[in-house]
C-alpha positions, 0 to 999 in steps of 0.5 A, spaced: 585 768 544 591 763 542 590 756 540 593 753 546 588 757 551 582 755 546 584 748 547 584 749 554 577 752 554 574 747 550 577 741 555 574 745 561 567 745 557 568 737 556 570 736 564 563 739 565 560 732 562 565 728 566 568 725 560 575 722 560 580 724 554 587 725 552 590 730 547 593 728 541 595 730 534 598 737 533 597 740 540 600 734 543 606 735 538 606 742 540 606 741 548 612 736 547 616 741 543 614 741 536 613 748 533 607 747 528 601 751 527 594 747 527 587 749 527 584 742 529 583 740 536 584 732 536 582 728 542 582 720 544 575 720 548 573 714 552 565 715 552 560 709 554 555 710 548 559 713 542 552 715 539 551 720 545 557 724 543 553 730 539 548 730 544 553 731 550 557 736 546 550 740 545 549 740 552 555 743 555 556 750 556 561 752 550 556 749 545 550 751 547 549 757 542 549 752 537 555 753 534 556 746 532 556 742 526 558 735 524 563 734 518 564 727 514 568 722 517 571 716 513 570 711 519 564 714 523 564 708 528 571 710 530 572 718 528 567 724 528 569 731 527 565 737 529 566 744 526 565 749 532 566 756 529 570 760 525 577 764 526 577 771 525 580 770 518 574 765 516 578 759 517 574 753 520 575 750 527 575 743 528 574 739 534 575 731 532 574 725 537 577 718 536 574 712 540 578 707 537 585 708 533 587 703 529 594 705 531 594 705 538 592 700 544 585 701 548 584 708 551 585 705 558 592 703 557 594 709 554 590 713 559 595 709 564 601 712 561 599 719 559 603 725 561 599 731 564 602 738 563 601 745 563 598 748 556 593 754 555 593 755 563 591 749 565 593 742 567 591 737 561 592 730 559 596 728 553 598 722 550 605 719 552 610 721 547 611 714 545 604 713 543 604 720 540 609 717 535 605 711 534 599 715 532 603 719 527 605 713 523 600 714 517 600 716 510 600 723 511 607 726 510 606 732 515 605 726 520 612 723 518 615 730 519 613 731 526 615 724 527 622 726 525 622 732 530 619 728 536 624 722 535 629 727 537 625 730 543 624 723 546 631 721 545 633 727 549 628 726 554 630 719 555 638 720 555 637 726 560 634 721 565 639 716 564 642 716 571 642 709 573 642 702 569 634 701 569 633 708 566 639 707 561 635 701 559 629 705 557 633 710 554 636 705 549 630 701 548 626 707 545 632 710 541 630 712 535 634 719 532 640 719 529 642 725 534 640 721 540 644 715 537 650 720 537 649 722 544 648 715 547 655 714 543 658 720 546 656 718 553 658 711 553 651 708 554 652 704 548 659 701 551 655 697 556 653 690 553 649 688 559 645 694 558 644 694 551 642 687 551 637 688 555 635 694 551 635 690 545 630 685 548 625 691 550 626 695 543 619 695 540 622 698 533 626 695 528 630 702 528 632 702 535 634 695 534 638 697 528 642 702 532 643 697 538 645 691 534 653 693 532 654 694 540 652 687 541 658 684 536 659 677 538 653 676 542 648 671 541 642 675 539 635 673 536 633 678 531 625 678 531 624 682 525 622 678 518 623 681 511 628 685 508 629 689 515 630 682 518 635 680 513 639 687 514 639 686 522 641 679 522 646 680 516 650 686 515 648 690 522 652 684 526 658 685 522 660 693 522 663 697 527 658 701 531 657 708 529 661 707 522 658 711 516 655 704 514 652 703 520 648 709 520 646 708 512 643 701 514 639 704 520 637 709 515 635 704 510 631 700 515 627 707 517 625 708 510 623 701 509 619 701 516 616 708 513 614 705 507 610 699 510 607 703 515 604 708 510 602 702 506 598 699 512 595 705 514 592 706 507 590 699 506 586 700 513 583 706 510 581 702 504 578 697 508 574 701 512 571 705 506 570 699 502 
């Protein structure tokens, strides 16, 4: 049994309990198109009583034989993990649950914008791609490697759907990758100032704002970012040609600064929890 089918089997068992969940982590990345291996099954779970988690698992058919052992967690009120068996090569299988994730909004909001897709022979609910990207802004380098690929996938998806003004604004407001930027530049999406201005106002990421800002040369645009990133956006990025080498270099500088801040924030959150 491959890991996709195994995940579908696990979720069929959880469906017997009536629990609501979203697939996240490595299997969500695989669903969206990232080729990677994972031994973990990561879920965001809505459960009225978090303390009932292990009893519920033991009561469903998949784990009735007793192959279930809870492992350590650095934040047990929010995250719990269970060893559910061993593979043929002896490696452990882990089923991991988030009740709350410090990088994400509440479950109901995430569930409302989920993506349902075929995986392992079943229709499964996944974190929406922008939410998956946010969930991976951690101190782990492997997550940032996933982010680099997922950003390209998100941009390709959005730009392929950009068939009218509103969908073009959505695509531009989430623009993250260098490849996506070049595609938007080539198809003239960035040469429509009114749409770019709308996208700039809706953009949640300073990386996106960095890609868009030179397309608004001469416009009165308020830059919401502070610190060094805000200085780059409010200064040199307003004065350089769209798509120039200088433009690309400054956006990559913003990307590095953003990553450094995200890594530091994730590490600080973990230290606070452990402390």
